[in-house]
C-alpha positions in Angstrom: 12.8 -7.0 -20.6 9.3 -5.8 -21.4 9.0 -2.4 -23.0 7.1 0.1 -21.0 4.6 2.7 -22.2 5.3 6.3 -21.2 2.5 8.0 -23.0 0.4 9.0 -20.0 -0.1 12.7 -19.9 -0.3 13.7 -16.2 0.8 16.5 -14.0 4.0 16.1 -11.9 3.7 15.7 -8.2 6.2 18.5 -7.5 4.0 21.0 -9.3 1.1 20.3 -6.9 2.9 19.9 -3.7 1.0 21.7 -0.9 4.2 22.7 0.7 5.6 24.3 -2.4 3.7 26.2 -5.1 0.2 25.2 -4.3 -2.3 27.6 -2.6 -4.6 25.8 -0.1 -7.6 27.5 1.5 -8.8 25.6 4.5 -9.6 26.0 8.2 -6.2 24.5 9.0 -3.8 26.0 6.4 -0.6 24.9 8.1 -1.6 21.2 8.5 -1.9 18.3 6.1 -4.3 16.6 8.5 -7.6 16.9 6.6 -10.8 15.9 8.3 -14.2 15.8 6.6 -14.9 19.3 8.0 -11.8 20.7 6.3 -12.7 19.2 3.0 -16.0 21.1 2.9 -14.0 24.4 2.4 -10.9 23.1 0.7 -10.0 24.7 -2.6 -6.9 24.4 -4.7 -5.2 27.0 -6.9 -2.3 26.2 -9.1 -1.0 28.7 -11.7 -3.7 28.9 -14.3 -5.4 25.8 -13.1 -8.9 25.9 -11.5 -10.3 23.0 -9.5 -13.6 22.7 -7.8 -14.2 22.2 -4.1 -13.7 18.9 -2.5 -16.6 17.0 -0.9 -16.4 14.4 1.8 -16.4 11.0 0.0 -15.3 12.4 -3.3 -12.6 13.7 -5.5 -12.4 15.9 -8.6 -11.3 15.2 -12.2 -11.3 18.2 -14.5 -9.4 19.8 -17.4 -7.3 22.9 -17.1 -9.2 26.1 -16.8 -8.7 29.7 -15.8 -11.8 29.7 -13.6 -13.1 27.6 -10.8 -15.9 25.3 -11.9 -17.8 22.4 -10.4 -17.9 18.8 -11.7 -19.6 17.3 -8.6 -22.9 16.5 -10.3 -21.1 15.0 -13.3 -19.0 12.8 -11.0 -22.0 11.6 -9.0 -23.9 10.8 -12.2 -20.9 8.9 -13.6 -20.3 6.9 -10.5 -23.9 6.0 -10.0 -24.2 4.7 -13.5 -21.2 2.4 -13.4 -21.6 -1.2 -12.5 -19.1 -2.9 -10.1 -16.0 -4.2 -12.0 -15.5 -7.9 -12.0 -12.4 -9.0 -10.0 -10.7 -12.0 -11.6 -8.3 -14.5 -10.1 -5.3 -16.0 -11.9 -2.1 -17.8 -11.4 1.4 -16.8 -12.6 4.5 -19.0 -12.8 7.4 -17.2 -11.2 10.7 -19.1 -11.1 8.8 -22.4 -11.0 6.5 -21.3 -8.2 2.7 -20.7 -8.6 1.7 -17.1 -7.6 -1.9 -16.1 -7.2 -3.0 -12.6 -8.2 -6.2 -10.7 -8.8 -6.9 -8.1 -11.4 -9.6 -5.9 -12.8 -10.0 -2.9 -15.1 -8.8 -2.5 -18.7 -7.9 1.2 -19.1 -5.8 3.8 -17.3 -2.4 3.6 -15.5 -1.5 0.3 -13.8 -1.7 0.0 -10.0 -0.2 -3.0 -8.1 -1.5 -3.4 -4.6 0.9 -5.1 -2.1 -0.4 -6.6 1.2 1.2 -6.8 4.6 2.4 -9.6 6.9 0.0 -12.5 7.2 -2.4 -11.0 4.6 -3.0 -11.6 0.9 -4.5 -10.0 -2.1 -8.0 -10.5 -0.7 -7.2 -7.7 1.8 -7.7 -5.3 -1.1 -10.9 -6.9 -2.4 -13.1 -3.8 -1.8 -10.5 -1.4 -3.3 -10.0 -3.3 -6.5 -13.5 -2.8 -7.8 -13.5 0.9 -7.1 -10.0 1.5 -8.6 -10.8 -0.5 -11.7 -13.1 2.2 -12.9 -10.1 4.2 -14.1 -7.1 2.0 -13.7 -5.7 -1.4 -14.5 -5.5 -2.9 -11.0 -3.5 -5.9 -9.9 -3.2 -7.4 -6.4 -0.6 -10.0 -5.8 0.0 -12.7 -3.1 3.6 -12.5 -2.1 5.3 -15.8 -2.2 4.7 -17.6 1.1 1.4 -15.9 1.6 -2.2 -16.2 0.4 -2.7 -18.8 -2.2 0.8 -18.5 -3.6 3.3 -21.4 -3.2 5.0 -21.6 0.2 8.4 -23.3 -0.3 10.0 -24.5 2.9 12.6 -22.0 3.9 14.9 -24.9 5.1 15.2 -26.0 1.5 17.5 -23.1 0.9 19.9 -24.2 3.5 21.7 -21.2 5.1 20.5 -18.6 2.6 17.4 -16.8 3.7 14.6 -17.0 1.2 11.7 -14.9 2.7 13.4 -11.5 2.5 12.4 -8.1 1.1 14.8 -8.7 -1.8 13.0 -11.9 -2.8 9.6 -10.2 -2.6 10.9 -7.1 -4.4 12.2 -9.3 -7.3 8.8 -11.0 -7.4 7.1 -7.6 -7.6 9.3 -6.3 -10.4 9.1 -9.5 -12.4 5.3 -9.4 -12.0 5.2 -5.9 -13.6 7.4 -7.1 -16.5 5.7 -10.4 -17.1 2.0 -9.8 -16.2 1.4 -6.0 -16.1 3.8 -5.4 -19.0 4.1 -1.8 -18.1 5.4 0.6 -15.5 3.1 0.7 -12.4 2.3 2.6 -9.3 2.6 0.6 -6.1 0.1 0.9 -3.3 1.5 -0.8 -0.2 0.5 -1.6 3.3 2.6 -2.5 6.3 5.6 -4.7 5.3 4.3 -4.4 1.8 5.8 -0.9 1.9 9.3 -2.3 2.4 8.6 -4.6 -0.5 7.6 -1.7 -2.7 10.6 0.5 -1.7 13.0 -2.4 -2.2 11.6 -3.1 -5.6 11.9 0.6 -6.6 15.5 0.7 -5.5 16.4 -2.5 -7.3 14.8 -1.5 -10.7 13.8 2.1 -10.6 12.5 2.2 -14.2 9.5 0.0 -13.2 7.9 2.0 -10.4 6.3 5.3 -11.4 5.4 6.2 -7.8 4.0 4.7 -4.7 1.6 5.3 -1.8 2.7 3.8 1.5 -0.1 3.1 4.0 1.2 2.6 7.6 4.5 1.2 6.5 6.2 -1.2 8.9 8.7 0.6 11.1 10.4 -2.8 11.8 10.8 -2.0 15.5 12.2 -5.6 16.1 15.0 -5.1 13.6 18.3 -6.0 15.2 19.7 -2.5 14.6 16.9 -1.1 16.7 17.7 -3.3 19.7 20.3 -2.4 22.4 23.5 -4.5 22.2 22.8 -6.3 25.4 19.4 -7.5 24.2 20.5 -8.9 20.9 21.7 -12.3 22.2 18.3 -12.8 23.9 16.5 -12.0 20.7 18.5 -14.5 18.7 17.9 -17.2 21.3 14.2 -16.6 21.2 14.2 -16.8 17.4 16.1 -20.1 17.5 13.6 -21.5 19.9 10.7 -20.6 17.6 12.4 -21.8 14.4 14.1 -25.0 15.6 11.9 -26.5 18.3 8.3 -27.6 18.6 7.6 -24.4 20.5 7.3 -22.5 17.2 4.7 -24.8 15.7 2.7 -24.8 19.0 2.7 -21.0 19.0 1.5 -20.9 15.4 -1.2 -23.4 16.1 -2.5 -21.1 18.8 -2.4 -18.1 16.4 -4.0 -19.8 13.4 -7.6 -19.9 14.8 -10.6 -17.8 14.0 -10.7 -16.4 17.5 -7.0 -15.4 17.5 -7.3 -13.8 14.0 -10.4 -11.9 15.1 -8.7 -10.6 18.2 -5.6 -9.5 16.3 -7.6 -7.7 13.7 -9.7 -6.0 16.3 -6.5 -4.8 17.9 -5.1 -3.3 14.8 -8.3 -1.8 13.4 -9.7 1.2 15.2 -13.2 0.4 13.8 -13.9 -3.2 14.9 -17.1 -3.2 12.9 -14.8 -3.9 9.9 -13.7 -7.2 11.4 -16.4 -9.3 9.8 -16.5 -13.1 9.6 -15.7 -12.8 5.9 -12.5 -10.9 6.6 -11.4 -13.3 9.3 -11.9 -16.2 6.9 -10.0 -14.4 4.1 -7.0 -14.0 6.4 -7.2 -17.3 8.1 -7.8 -19.9 5.4 -4.5 -19.4 3.5 -2.7 -19.6 6.8 -4.0 -23.2 7.2 -2.3 -24.4 4.1 0.7 -26.6 4.1 3.9 -24.6 4.7 2.2 -21.5 6.1 3.5 -22.1 9.6 7.1 -22.4 8.4 6.8 -19.1 6.5 5.2 -17.4 9.5 8.0 -18.5 11.8 10.7 -17.7 9.3 9.5 -14.1 8.9 9.0 -13.3 12.6 12.7 -14.5 13.0 13.8 -12.2 10.2 15.4 -9.3 12.1 17.8 -8.2 9.4 17.3 -6.7 6.0 16.5 -3.1 5.1 14.8 -0.4 7.1 12.4 2.1 5.5 14.7 4.9 6.6 17.5 3.2 4.6 15.5 2.7 1.5 13.6 6.1 1.2 16.8 8.1 0.4 17.5 5.7 -2.5 14.1 5.9 -4.1 13.9 8.0 -7.3 10.1 8.0 -7.8 7.7 10.2 -5.8 6.3 8.7 -2.6 3.2 9.6 -0.7 2.8 8.4 2.9 -0.7 8.1 4.6 -1.0 7.0 8.2 -3.9 5.9 10.3 -3.5 7.8 13.6 -4.9 5.0 15.7 -2.4 2.4 14.6 -1.3 0.5 17.8 1.6 -1.3 16.1 3.2 1.4 14.1 2.8 4.7 16.1 2.2 7.7 14.0 4.5 9.7 16.3 7.4 7.7 14.9 6.1 7.5 11.4 5.9 11.3 10.9 9.7 11.4 10.6 9.4 9.7 7.2 7.7 12.7 5.8 11.1 14.6 6.0 12.8 12.5 3.3 13.2 14.2 -0.1 11.5 11.4 -2.0 8.3 11.8 0.1 6.0 14.3 -1.4 3.6 14.4 1.5 2.7 12.8 4.8 -1.1 12.6 5.4 -2.8 11.8 8.6 -5.9 9.5 8.4 -8.0 10.4 11.5 -9.5 7.5 13.6 -8.0 4.9 11.4 -5.9 1.9 12.5 -3.1 -0.1 10.8 -5.0 -1.0 7.6 -6.6 2.0 6.0 -7.5 0.1 2.8 -10.1 -1.7 4.9 -11.4 1.0 7.2 -11.6 3.6 4.4 -12.0 1.4 1.4 -14.5 3.5 -0.5 -13.2 7.0 0.1 -9.5 5.9 0.1 -10.0 4.0 -3.1 -11.8 6.8 -4.8 -9.4 9.4 -3.5 -6.1 8.5 -1.9 -5.3 5.5 -4.1 -6.2 7.4 -7.3 -3.7 10.1 -6.9 -0.2 9.1 -8.0 -1.6 7.8 -11.3 -2.3 11.4 -12.2 0.4 13.3 -10.4 3.6 12.1 -12.1 6.1 13.0 -14.8 4.3 15.2 -17.4 4.9 18.7 -18.5 1.3 19.5 -19.7 -1.9 20.5 -17.9 -4.3 18.5 -20.0 -6.0 16.6 -17.3 -5.6 16.4 -13.5 -7.0 14.5 -10.7 -6.3 15.7 -7.1 -7.2 14.0 -3.9 -6.8 14.0 -0.2 -7.9 11.0 1.9 -11.0 11.4 4.0 
C-alpha cells in the first residue's frame, strides 16, 4: 500500500462548525441557507481567529489574527493574475481494465471528483481548472462510464459487477496507485454512494468528502412496498433479458433525449449547451454502454446512504440544490442529522448537478473547503467557505 502524507496543517471541521462553537452574524442566524444577500453581511468569529467578510462569488484565505481584516483585494488581484490551469487526460490500468481520468494542479491537498449516473469526468471540466489553483485535482471515469472500459456484465455470470463496492474499490485503488496520497472526495448523485462506500471500506484513504445532491436511491428494493417488489423484478428482467431494453436505450441515447433529460434536472436550462450534451452522449454510444446502462437501472440492491453515513469516520459536508426534481431536498435534509455530517447547506435555485450550475462560485468556495477544515490542531492557515 502506498504511504500517505499527513503533513497538511489545517483547522479541524469540528472547531468551525456553525452549530457548535462558531459565532455567525447574518440576517438569518438560525439557518444554514445562505443567499447572496446573506453573504454581504456574513462574518465569522472563532476564538482568537479573525476572518474578513464574505463577498458573493468569493471566499477568504487568511492567517490567524486577533482582529478582523480584509484580504478581498489581495484575493482579486491573485485570481486575476492566474492563468487557467491545463487539464490533462490520462489512462490508468486497473485490474486489467483501462480507466480514463483527468488531472490538473501540482500543489495542495488532493481532491478526487466523482461523477453521477450516465456522466463522466467531463462533467467536472469547469471545476477542475478553478480547483487546480490550490489543489491537486483528479476526476475519474468510473468503470462502465465515460471513456473507461465497459466490460459486459454477463461475463461475470451470476455475480453483479457494476455495484458500489466495485466502484468504491476502484476509487480507493486510484488514490493508492495514481494520487499516491489521502484525498478529499467531491461526489455528485450516485457518486456520493461510491464515495461513502469507499470511505467505509478503507477509512484511512478519505480525509473528508462533500456530497452534492446524493442519490436517495428511491427505487431501492427496501424502499418499495412488499406487494410491488415482484412487479419491479419482472420489469427489470424485461429490460435486461429481452430486446425491449436495447430498444429503450436506443431511444434514450440521442442528442434530443439527453438534452431533455438535462433540462429536466437543471433548474437553469441555459447551462444545457451543445458541448455538454455531446460530453454526456458520446461515451454512451461506445460499445458496451447500453449493457452497463441497463445493468445499473436494474440494480435495486446494495447500500443506501442512510446505511453508510453512520459508518463513515471522516467529516462529511452535504450541499443540495433546492430545485432538484429527482432527489427532493425535503427528503435529503434528513441526512444532515447524522453525526458524520458536519453541515447541510441549501443551494438556492440549483438543480441536481450544482457543479455545472455553480461551477465558478462552487469551485472557488464550496469545493475548496474540506481541504482546509480537517484534522489539525493549529491555527496557522484557514480557508472558510459557504456556497453561493
